[in-house]
LOMAR-711089 format. One record per residue (C-alpha): residue number from 1; z, y negated, x negated; chain. Coordinates in Angstrom, 3 decimals. Layout:
<sites>
{i: NUM&z: Z&y: Y&x: X&ch: A}
...
</sites>
This chain:
<sites>
{i: 1&z: 0.000&y: 0.000&x: 0.000&ch: A}
{i: 2&z: -0.676&y: -3.520&x: -1.139&ch: A}
{i: 3&z: 2.175&y: -5.878&x: -1.963&ch: A}
{i: 4&z: 0.254&y: -9.110&x: -1.534&ch: A}
{i: 5&z: 2.285&y: -11.796&x: 0.225&ch: A}
{i: 6&z: 0.628&y: -12.754&x: 3.515&ch: A}
{i: 7&z: 2.344&y: -16.147&x: 3.625&ch: A}
{i: 8&z: 1.322&y: -17.248&x: 0.132&ch: A}
{i: 9&z: -1.644&y: -15.136&x: -0.915&ch: A}
{i: 10&z: -1.383&y: -16.725&x: -4.340&ch: A}
{i: 11&z: -2.857&y: -15.542&x: -7.616&ch: A}
{i: 12&z: 0.516&y: -14.394&x: -8.940&ch: A}
{i: 13&z: 0.748&y: -11.946&x: -6.026&ch: A}
{i: 14&z: -2.557&y: -10.418&x: -7.086&ch: A}
{i: 15&z: -1.331&y: -10.246&x: -10.676&ch: A}
{i: 16&z: 1.716&y: -8.262&x: -9.552&ch: A}
{i: 17&z: -0.532&y: -5.918&x: -7.626&ch: A}
{i: 18&z: -2.817&y: -5.507&x: -10.635&ch: A}
{i: 19&z: 0.137&y: -4.496&x: -12.801&ch: A}
{i: 20&z: 1.304&y: -1.964&x: -10.223&ch: A}
{i: 21&z: -2.226&y: -0.576&x: -9.852&ch: A}
{i: 22&z: -2.672&y: -0.280&x: -13.615&ch: A}
{i: 23&z: 0.574&y: 1.679&x: -13.855&ch: A}
{i: 24&z: -0.519&y: 3.917&x: -10.985&ch: A}
{i: 25&z: -3.821&y: 4.616&x: -12.733&ch: A}
{i: 26&z: -1.983&y: 5.466&x: -15.967&ch: A}
{i: 27&z: 0.137&y: 7.963&x: -14.057&ch: A}
{i: 28&z: -2.990&y: 9.461&x: -12.490&ch: A}
{i: 29&z: -4.633&y: 9.728&x: -15.915&ch: A}
{i: 30&z: -1.601&y: 11.578&x: -17.253&ch: A}
{i: 31&z: -1.696&y: 13.995&x: -14.332&ch: A}
{i: 32&z: -5.425&y: 14.567&x: -14.833&ch: A}
{i: 33&z: -4.856&y: 15.395&x: -18.508&ch: A}
{i: 34&z: -1.962&y: 17.763&x: -17.818&ch: A}
{i: 35&z: -3.076&y: 19.515&x: -14.612&ch: A}
{i: 36&z: -4.646&y: 22.949&x: -15.023&ch: A}
{i: 37&z: -5.470&y: 23.650&x: -11.375&ch: A}
{i: 38&z: -9.180&y: 22.830&x: -10.937&ch: A}
{i: 39&z: -8.963&y: 21.637&x: -7.323&ch: A}
{i: 40&z: -5.880&y: 19.506&x: -7.963&ch: A}
{i: 41&z: -7.546&y: 18.009&x: -11.029&ch: A}
{i: 42&z: -10.705&y: 17.140&x: -9.092&ch: A}
{i: 43&z: -8.564&y: 15.514&x: -6.394&ch: A}
{i: 44&z: -6.802&y: 13.404&x: -9.013&ch: A}
{i: 45&z: -10.122&y: 12.380&x: -10.574&ch: A}
{i: 46&z: -11.440&y: 11.299&x: -7.150&ch: A}
{i: 47&z: -8.279&y: 9.261&x: -6.577&ch: A}
{i: 48&z: -8.566&y: 7.699&x: -10.042&ch: A}
{i: 49&z: -12.202&y: 6.707&x: -9.483&ch: A}
{i: 50&z: -11.435&y: 5.236&x: -6.048&ch: A}
{i: 51&z: -8.471&y: 3.141&x: -7.174&ch: A}
{i: 52&z: -10.271&y: 2.010&x: -10.312&ch: A}
{i: 53&z: -12.784&y: 0.341&x: -7.999&ch: A}
{i: 54&z: -9.929&y: -1.207&x: -6.002&ch: A}
{i: 55&z: -8.429&y: -2.594&x: -9.213&ch: A}
{i: 56&z: -11.768&y: -4.126&x: -10.209&ch: A}
{i: 57&z: -12.039&y: -5.867&x: -6.819&ch: A}
{i: 58&z: -8.434&y: -7.120&x: -6.606&ch: A}
{i: 59&z: -9.094&y: -10.602&x: -8.088&ch: A}
{i: 60&z: -11.648&y: -11.256&x: -5.331&ch: A}
{i: 61&z: -9.455&y: -10.080&x: -2.482&ch: A}
{i: 62&z: -7.987&y: -12.491&x: 0.007&ch: A}
{i: 63&z: -5.643&y: -11.981&x: 2.935&ch: A}
{i: 64&z: -7.423&y: -12.815&x: 6.192&ch: A}
{i: 65&z: -5.353&y: -12.578&x: 9.350&ch: A}
{i: 66&z: -7.082&y: -11.049&x: 12.408&ch: A}
{i: 67&z: -8.488&y: -13.413&x: 15.013&ch: A}
{i: 68&z: -8.836&y: -10.707&x: 17.696&ch: A}
{i: 69&z: -6.252&y: -8.103&x: 18.682&ch: A}
{i: 70&z: -6.591&y: -5.117&x: 21.012&ch: A}
{i: 71&z: -4.367&y: -2.276&x: 22.171&ch: A}
{i: 72&z: -6.497&y: 0.628&x: 23.385&ch: A}
{i: 73&z: -10.127&y: -0.492&x: 23.594&ch: A}
{i: 74&z: -12.276&y: -3.431&x: 22.546&ch: A}
{i: 75&z: -16.002&y: -3.753&x: 23.332&ch: A}
{i: 76&z: -18.146&y: -5.961&x: 21.107&ch: A}
{i: 77&z: -21.544&y: -6.867&x: 22.548&ch: A}
{i: 78&z: -24.400&y: -7.475&x: 20.122&ch: A}
{i: 79&z: -28.004&y: -8.530&x: 20.649&ch: A}
{i: 80&z: -29.317&y: -4.952&x: 20.429&ch: A}
{i: 81&z: -26.313&y: -2.738&x: 21.071&ch: A}
{i: 82&z: -22.601&y: -2.703&x: 21.689&ch: A}
{i: 83&z: -19.786&y: -1.050&x: 19.767&ch: A}
{i: 84&z: -16.438&y: 0.134&x: 21.043&ch: A}
{i: 85&z: -13.212&y: 0.077&x: 19.078&ch: A}
{i: 86&z: -10.683&y: 2.635&x: 20.271&ch: A}
{i: 87&z: -7.027&y: 3.177&x: 19.452&ch: A}
{i: 88&z: -5.616&y: 6.279&x: 21.121&ch: A}
{i: 89&z: -2.343&y: 6.404&x: 19.222&ch: A}
{i: 90&z: -1.194&y: 7.345&x: 15.754&ch: A}
{i: 91&z: -1.957&y: 10.647&x: 14.060&ch: A}
{i: 92&z: -2.876&y: 9.944&x: 10.444&ch: A}
{i: 93&z: -0.958&y: 6.642&x: 10.482&ch: A}
{i: 94&z: 1.285&y: 4.963&x: 13.093&ch: A}
{i: 95&z: -1.815&y: 3.334&x: 14.609&ch: A}
{i: 96&z: -5.319&y: 4.737&x: 14.112&ch: A}
{i: 97&z: -8.512&y: 3.029&x: 15.261&ch: A}
{i: 98&z: -12.109&y: 4.250&x: 15.195&ch: A}
{i: 99&z: -15.489&y: 2.808&x: 16.148&ch: A}
{i: 100&z: -17.922&y: 4.330&x: 18.637&ch: A}
{i: 101&z: -21.559&y: 3.293&x: 19.122&ch: A}
{i: 102&z: -22.524&y: 4.626&x: 22.591&ch: A}
{i: 103&z: -26.273&y: 3.995&x: 22.338&ch: A}
{i: 104&z: -26.467&y: 5.965&x: 19.081&ch: A}
{i: 105&z: -23.740&y: 8.453&x: 20.027&ch: A}
{i: 106&z: -22.092&y: 7.875&x: 16.644&ch: A}
{i: 107&z: -18.362&y: 7.776&x: 15.919&ch: A}
{i: 108&z: -17.020&y: 6.206&x: 12.722&ch: A}
{i: 109&z: -13.696&y: 8.014&x: 12.546&ch: A}
{i: 110&z: -12.011&y: 6.711&x: 9.409&ch: A}
{i: 111&z: -9.339&y: 9.087&x: 8.125&ch: A}
{i: 112&z: -8.788&y: 10.634&x: 11.541&ch: A}
{i: 113&z: -11.617&y: 12.946&x: 10.498&ch: A}
{i: 114&z: -12.263&y: 14.007&x: 6.920&ch: A}
{i: 115&z: -14.153&y: 16.835&x: 5.285&ch: A}
{i: 116&z: -12.104&y: 19.483&x: 3.447&ch: A}
{i: 117&z: -9.280&y: 17.081&x: 2.652&ch: A}
{i: 118&z: -5.520&y: 17.420&x: 3.100&ch: A}
{i: 119&z: -5.316&y: 13.993&x: 4.702&ch: A}
{i: 120&z: -1.704&y: 12.814&x: 5.221&ch: A}
{i: 121&z: -0.279&y: 13.520&x: 8.682&ch: A}
{i: 122&z: 1.968&y: 11.022&x: 10.452&ch: A}
{i: 123&z: 2.286&y: 12.615&x: 13.897&ch: A}
{i: 124&z: 0.662&y: 16.062&x: 14.311&ch: A}
{i: 125&z: 0.972&y: 16.135&x: 18.110&ch: A}
{i: 126&z: -0.747&y: 12.776&x: 18.579&ch: A}
{i: 127&z: -3.265&y: 13.625&x: 15.870&ch: A}
{i: 128&z: -4.421&y: 16.705&x: 17.780&ch: A}
{i: 129&z: -4.379&y: 14.873&x: 21.135&ch: A}
{i: 130&z: -6.501&y: 12.033&x: 19.754&ch: A}
{i: 131&z: -9.122&y: 14.375&x: 18.322&ch: A}
{i: 132&z: -9.303&y: 16.443&x: 21.502&ch: A}
{i: 133&z: -9.963&y: 13.241&x: 23.461&ch: A}
{i: 134&z: -12.658&y: 12.180&x: 20.991&ch: A}
{i: 135&z: -14.351&y: 15.579&x: 21.349&ch: A}
{i: 136&z: -14.867&y: 14.857&x: 25.042&ch: A}
{i: 137&z: -16.798&y: 11.664&x: 24.268&ch: A}
{i: 138&z: -20.590&y: 11.690&x: 24.193&ch: A}
{i: 139&z: -20.920&y: 12.039&x: 20.416&ch: A}
{i: 140&z: -23.689&y: 13.571&x: 18.324&ch: A}
{i: 141&z: -22.862&y: 12.194&x: 14.879&ch: A}
{i: 142&z: -19.475&y: 11.915&x: 13.197&ch: A}
{i: 143&z: -18.953&y: 9.695&x: 10.139&ch: A}
{i: 144&z: -15.719&y: 10.799&x: 8.441&ch: A}
{i: 145&z: -13.427&y: 8.696&x: 6.301&ch: A}
{i: 146&z: -14.112&y: 11.084&x: 3.413&ch: A}
{i: 147&z: -17.003&y: 13.511&x: 3.215&ch: A}
{i: 148&z: -20.546&y: 13.861&x: 4.477&ch: A}
{i: 149&z: -21.879&y: 12.739&x: 7.846&ch: A}
{i: 150&z: -21.554&y: 15.630&x: 10.279&ch: A}
{i: 151&z: -21.270&y: 16.484&x: 13.960&ch: A}
{i: 152&z: -18.559&y: 17.348&x: 16.463&ch: A}
{i: 153&z: -17.788&y: 20.579&x: 14.573&ch: A}
{i: 154&z: -16.102&y: 18.533&x: 11.847&ch: A}
{i: 155&z: -13.622&y: 17.196&x: 14.395&ch: A}
{i: 156&z: -12.820&y: 20.753&x: 15.463&ch: A}
{i: 157&z: -12.201&y: 21.760&x: 11.842&ch: A}
{i: 158&z: -9.480&y: 19.109&x: 11.571&ch: A}
{i: 159&z: -7.977&y: 20.194&x: 14.909&ch: A}
{i: 160&z: -7.871&y: 23.795&x: 13.659&ch: A}
{i: 161&z: -6.187&y: 22.692&x: 10.414&ch: A}
{i: 162&z: -3.538&y: 20.685&x: 12.261&ch: A}
{i: 163&z: -2.976&y: 23.544&x: 14.708&ch: A}
{i: 164&z: -2.365&y: 26.070&x: 11.932&ch: A}
{i: 165&z: 0.101&y: 23.818&x: 10.095&ch: A}
{i: 166&z: 1.871&y: 22.955&x: 13.343&ch: A}
{i: 167&z: 2.263&y: 26.605&x: 14.316&ch: A}
{i: 168&z: 3.527&y: 27.596&x: 10.870&ch: A}
{i: 169&z: 6.035&y: 24.724&x: 10.806&ch: A}
{i: 170&z: 7.428&y: 25.620&x: 14.214&ch: A}
{i: 171&z: 7.669&y: 29.287&x: 13.205&ch: A}
{i: 172&z: 9.635&y: 28.300&x: 10.096&ch: A}
{i: 173&z: 12.211&y: 26.531&x: 12.272&ch: A}
{i: 174&z: 12.383&y: 29.458&x: 14.667&ch: A}
{i: 175&z: 13.088&y: 31.787&x: 11.736&ch: A}
{i: 176&z: 15.709&y: 29.418&x: 10.337&ch: A}
{i: 177&z: 13.867&y: 28.898&x: 7.054&ch: A}
{i: 178&z: 14.835&y: 26.049&x: 4.787&ch: A}
{i: 179&z: 12.109&y: 23.640&x: 3.740&ch: A}
{i: 180&z: 12.082&y: 25.083&x: 0.231&ch: A}
{i: 181&z: 11.764&y: 28.675&x: 1.482&ch: A}
{i: 182&z: 9.052&y: 27.615&x: 3.924&ch: A}
{i: 183&z: 6.978&y: 25.917&x: 1.224&ch: A}
{i: 184&z: 7.551&y: 28.671&x: -1.342&ch: A}
{i: 185&z: 6.627&y: 31.464&x: 1.046&ch: A}
{i: 186&z: 3.634&y: 29.736&x: 2.627&ch: A}
{i: 187&z: 0.301&y: 31.350&x: 1.832&ch: A}
{i: 188&z: -2.569&y: 28.924&x: 2.218&ch: A}
{i: 189&z: -5.276&y: 30.355&x: 4.513&ch: A}
{i: 190&z: -8.482&y: 31.112&x: 2.637&ch: A}
{i: 191&z: -10.490&y: 28.484&x: 4.539&ch: A}
{i: 192&z: -8.236&y: 25.713&x: 3.189&ch: A}
{i: 193&z: -7.835&y: 26.815&x: -0.424&ch: A}
{i: 194&z: -10.687&y: 24.629&x: -1.689&ch: A}
{i: 195&z: -9.607&y: 21.545&x: 0.273&ch: A}
{i: 196&z: -8.760&y: 18.555&x: -1.884&ch: A}
{i: 197&z: -6.042&y: 15.900&x: -1.833&ch: A}
{i: 198&z: -3.689&y: 14.803&x: -4.599&ch: A}
{i: 199&z: -0.609&y: 15.872&x: -2.623&ch: A}
{i: 200&z: -2.228&y: 19.026&x: -1.309&ch: A}
{i: 201&z: -1.219&y: 21.116&x: 1.647&ch: A}
{i: 202&z: 2.457&y: 21.258&x: 0.583&ch: A}
{i: 203&z: 2.902&y: 17.561&x: 1.323&ch: A}
{i: 204&z: 1.610&y: 18.043&x: 4.874&ch: A}
{i: 205&z: 3.768&y: 21.135&x: 5.348&ch: A}
{i: 206&z: 6.770&y: 19.063&x: 4.316&ch: A}
{i: 207&z: 5.841&y: 16.283&x: 6.745&ch: A}
{i: 208&z: 5.407&y: 18.702&x: 9.647&ch: A}
{i: 209&z: 8.567&y: 20.634&x: 8.861&ch: A}
{i: 210&z: 10.518&y: 17.375&x: 8.884&ch: A}
{i: 211&z: 8.696&y: 16.159&x: 11.991&ch: A}
{i: 212&z: 9.785&y: 19.208&x: 13.973&ch: A}
{i: 213&z: 13.324&y: 18.959&x: 12.602&ch: A}
{i: 214&z: 13.955&y: 15.921&x: 14.793&ch: A}
</sites>
């Protein structure tokens, strides 16, 4: 997350962020050099490349407060087409929005839909509910936050992933397993073993275990 001060948005705020980002990149570089697992290493390299670009752009960044707010749906009419912004709740983050172009039947899903990535989970129940609602929309093309352009099947793959982790987390509580025993004894299903993400599946298992502890 960025630490830029919204009230000031002064250069020294960007300098602080640059220092923090440089330190983060150094930590990533160390992990890349010391990690033997090929998938974990590739995930770290992807993260390093992405945040290196963010660091390069930081001096040009400027805080711009929104001029339009919406809760569930906002329609923007253009000269040739309209776009719809939807917010159906919070699954990946406390509040997730995506863009739908009805005339083209395209949904730009952000990190609500990713390809073979252990995307962080904020609320698994809402995450699944959101994606099931999106599946009912008239969509042909899905643009994920990470990965290649796909179709509605990509949404289902994320639903399946969330469903498996949810079921396993609930079973762990039913069996009275501790978090450590749950993580240690969890065997990643074969279809998810090549998925990337610097925190991997264990981070999401931890989040879901804690979510269902409440």
